C-alpha positions in Angstrom: 0.2 -0.2 0.3 1.1 3.4 -0.8 0.6 6.0 1.8 0.5 9.3 1.6 3.8 11.6 2.2 2.8 14.9 3.8 4.6 18.1 3.9 4.1 21.1 5.9 1.9 22.3 3.2 -0.1 19.2 2.7 -0.4 18.2 6.6 -3.2 20.3 7.9 -5.2 19.8 4.9 -4.7 15.8 5.2 -5.7 15.9 9.0 -9.2 17.7 8.7 -10.3 15.9 5.8 -11.8 13.2 6.9 -13.0 12.5 10.8 -11.2 9.0 11.1 -8.2 8.1 13.2 -5.0 9.2 11.5 -1.9 7.8 12.1 1.2 10.2 11.0 4.6 8.5 11.1 7.3 10.8 11.3 10.7 9.7 9.1 13.6 10.6 7.5 15.9 8.7 4.8 18.9 8.9 7.1 17.2 7.3 10.0 17.6 3.5 9.8 14.9 2.8 12.3 12.8 5.0 10.7 13.4 3.8 7.3 12.4 0.1 8.2 9.4 1.5 10.0 8.2 2.9 6.8 7.6 -1.0 5.4 6.0 -1.7 8.8 3.8 0.8 9.1 2.3 0.4 5.3 2.0 -3.6 6.3 -0.3 -2.4 9.1 -2.5 -0.1 7.0 -3.5 -2.4 4.7 -4.9 -4.4 7.4 -7.0 -1.6 8.7 -8.3 -0.6 5.1 -10.3 3.1 5.7 -11.1 2.7 9.1 -7.8 4.4 10.2 -5.7 6.9 7.9 -2.2 6.4 7.6 0.5 8.7 6.2 4.3 9.4 6.2 5.4 13.0 7.2 9.5 13.6 6.0 11.2 15.5 9.0 13.4 17.2 6.6 10.2 18.4 4.5 8.1 19.3 7.6 10.3 21.5 9.8 7.3 23.4 10.9 5.7 20.1 12.3 8.6 18.6 13.4 8.6 22.1 16.1 4.8 22.3 16.7 4.7 18.3 18.0 8.0 18.4 19.9 9.5 15.8 17.6 13.0 14.8 18.7 13.4 11.1 17.8 12.4 9.1 14.6 10.2 7.4 14.1 7.7 9.1 16.2 4.3 8.4 15.5 1.1 10.6 16.5 -2.5 9.5 16.7 -5.0 11.9 15.7 -8.8 12.3 16.3 -10.8 14.8 14.7 -7.8 16.5 13.5 -6.6 16.8 17.3 -3.4 14.7 18.5 -4.5 12.1 21.1 -1.3 10.1 21.3 2.4 9.9 20.3 4.9 6.8 20.9 8.3 6.4 19.2 10.7 3.8 18.1 11.6 1.1 16.1 8.8 -1.4 16.7 7.7 -5.0 15.3 4.5 -5.1 13.2 2.9 -6.5 16.0 4.1 -4.3 19.0 2.8 -1.1 16.3 -0.7 -2.9 15.8 -0.9 -3.2 19.9 0.3 0.4 20.7 -2.2 1.5 17.7 -5.2 -0.4 19.2 -4.7 1.1 22.7 -4.5 4.5 21.2 -7.7 3.7 19.6 -9.3 2.5 22.4 -8.6 5.7 24.1 -10.6 7.7 21.9 
């Protein structure tokens, strides 16, 4: 599954375009853990179909978002509901751990 690649210019519109929960993965090409997670997130996104939207945010093209959300580590995952930040977590995760963390985030929404 090809995930949307967001920048500072497209992030706000993407978050407000749907009421579905959204998971953003902040990554960069120079970060090996973040590069690894891009394929894991893509796999996980397929299983959620349209119940949850997934997108990638390249840290190098989204410096305003990096500052606004206080992103200090890559990969960082932000979970939004109705355009508002609901949860955040970081790090290199297995597919199973990523699903577990997303499920935990969604349960609290």
